N, C-alpha and C positions, 0 to 999 in steps of 0.2 A: 504494500499500499504506499502511495506516495501521498504525504500530507505536508501542508506548510505549518511550521510551527508558529503559533500566534504568540502575542506578546504575554498573554496569561500562561501559555505553555512554557514560555522561555523562563517565566518566574520560578516555575518548578525546579528548574536545574541551574538557577542563578547562583552566582557565588562559586561556580566551579569552572574558571576561565580555562582551565586545563582539561577541563571534562575528565575527571578521574576514573580510572578504570575499576569496575566493581567486582566483586568474587566470580562473577559469571564470566568474566573475560570481556564484557561489553562496557562500553563507557556509559555515564549516566545518561546521556541523551539518546544513545541507542537502546538501552534499556526501557527508557521513558517510551520510545516511539514503538517498541516491540510489545509492550504491554498495553498500549493503546490499541495497537492492531489486533491484539488477541481479546479485546474488551475486557481486560483484566486490571486495567490502570485504577479504576475508583476503588477496588478491593485493596490492591497493592499500596496506593496512596495512603489510605487509612492506617495500613499495618506500618507503613514507613514513618508517618508522623507519631504513632504509639512509641515506636522504637527510639525516636528521635527525643521525645519528651522524657522517656524514662532515662535515657543516656545522660541528658543534661541535668536531670534530678539527681542522677549518681555523681555528679561534679565533672563530667566530661567537657571538653571545649565545645565550641559552636561546630568548628571544622571538623572534630574527631566524632561528635555525635551524628552529625551530618553523614560522614562517610559510613559510620556504622548502620545507619538507617538504610542506606542505599544498598549497602552489603547485604542487609537482612532480607530485603525485597528479592535481591538478585538470587539468594539461596531458596527463598520460599517460592519463588516463580521463575524456574529454571526455563531455557529455551524448551519449547514442547517437542514430543516425539510424534512429528506429523506422519511419519511412515507406518506406525502401528495404528495411528487414528485411521488413516486411509484403508489400511487392510480390514478394519472392522467396519467402518463406515460404508464401503462399496459393497458389503454383503448384507446390509442390515435389513434390506426389503426381501431377502430370500430365506425365510424360516423354513425349518424342516418340517416334516410331518403332512403337509399339505401336498402331497405327490400328484393328486388329480382333483380338479375342481369337484367333481362327484364325491369325493372322500371326505368333503369338508363336513365336520361336525362341530358341536359346541365345544368339545374337549380339544379338538386339534386347533379351533380357531384361538381357543384360550392360551394353549401352548405357543402358538404362533405369535400372537400379541406380547406374551411374557418374553419370548426369546427375542424379539426385535427390540422391546423397550431395554432389556438387559445388555443387548449388543450395544445399543445406543449409549448407555450408561458406561459400559466398559470402554468404548471408543473414547469418550471424554475423560475417564480415569486414566486410559492409556497415554495421554498426552503428558501426564505428570508422574506415573508411577511404573518404575522399571520391572516391578514385581509382575505386571501384566504382560509385558515384554517376553518375559522368560517363558510364558506358557502360550504365546501368540501364534508362533508357527505351527505346532502340532494341530492347534484348532483350526487354522486357515486351511491346512491341508486336508483336514477332515471334512471341513465345510465344502470344499472344492470337489472332493471325491463324491460327496453325496450330489451336489450340484451336477456332476457329470452323468449320474444316474436318472435325474429327473427328466420326465417326458416334456414335450413342446407345450403342454397345457398345464403345466405347474403354476400354481396360484402365487402371485407376487403381491406382497403387501405394498400399498401405496405410500409414499413418503408423507402425504397429506394425513393419511389415517395415523401414521406413527406421531406425527407432529402433534395431532389432535389429542393424543393420549399422553403426551409428555408431562401434562399437569399431574398424573399419577405419581411420576418419578419426583416432582416437585414437592408433593406433600408426604410421601412415604417411599424414598428410595430404596430403604432396606427391605421394605415389605414387598416390593416388586422382585428383588432377588430371592427372598424366602419363598414367594409363591412360585417362581420360576423353578427353583430346585424341588419344591413339592411336587410340582407337576411332571417334572422330568423322572424324578424317582417312581412315581406311579406309572410311568408309561410302559405299556406292553405292546408289542407288535408281532406280527406273523413273521416267521423265519424266511426273509428273501433277502437278496443282495443289497436292495435298498434299505431295509430295515436294519440290516448290520451296519450299513454306513451310518445310519442315523444314531444308532446305539454308539458307536464309536465316537461320533461327534458330540453327542451329549456328554460322554465320559470326559472328554477333553474339555468341553464347555464348564462342566461341573467343577473342575480344577480352577478356573477363573472366577466362576461364581462364589466359590468359598472364600476368595480374597476381597470380594467386593464389599462385604459389610464393614470391614476395618478400614478400607481404604476411602470409602464414602465418609465414614466418621472423621478421617484424617484430613480429606481433600475437598470436602463438599463446598466449602466456600470458595476455593479456587477453581472447580469446574462449573459452578452454576452459570458463569458468563458464556460457557460453550454451549448450554442448553436452553437458557431464559434470558430474558431482559429485552431492552431496546436494541442493544448491539448485538445479539447472539448471531443474527444473519451475517453481520459484518464479520464477526469472529469466524464463521464457517467459510465465508469466502476467503478470508486470509488463510485459513488452513488448505482450502482447495487450490489457491495459488502456489502454495508451498508444495503441493504435490502435482505439479503441472506436468511432471515426467514420471508417472506412477510406476510404470513397468520397470524404468531403471532403479527407482527407489526400492521397489518390492524386492528386488534381487539383493538388497543389501541386508535383509532380516537374517539374523543368525539364530 
């Protein structure tokens, strides 16, 4: 995103004529511009001011407390993992269990909705949490194997439908995760190559689902801007631009 720094924005980084480097390796102005693009600046700024005030109260100089405050948000809001975000987000509309339109039941629809919302939540958490990246590749491979077995008339959830359901995550993120695990654990299917691939996928997905409650508690304030708010669409466009060469980026996942 190309944006012009306004006078008010310059005030945010004033006093740093040398534009000091923060612990993320970015200068203050680079960190500020990135957090603006990620729709995370409002949250980060509040954290920065809190750290600055505490440092001043502890007797630190104005310059030292300012640097500590910028370093604090550099640590709390590191550059996002857009590769893993793309891997999840590009598949979020393709839930399992809906192999044919004629097979759709209340149960499979419930699982599909829970799966898509949980994938959306995991994608947002993946921007901040390396724990998800560790389990990412095995799940992506399992999903792609299942997708290769789906017929041409497989049902795809619309992005509009998923967006409409995001309020469920906003109110009860961990309840969505718990419900998804519950539905998966109760899932029974006939023995076919497709159902075996679904079972393998759910096994891999469950490993990530078990991580989510802790990560939600830890990172909820940081990932909310990716999902909700006035600038959420802008944030997603920022991520998408960062993944303008997804094929090349996908090959970098280890």
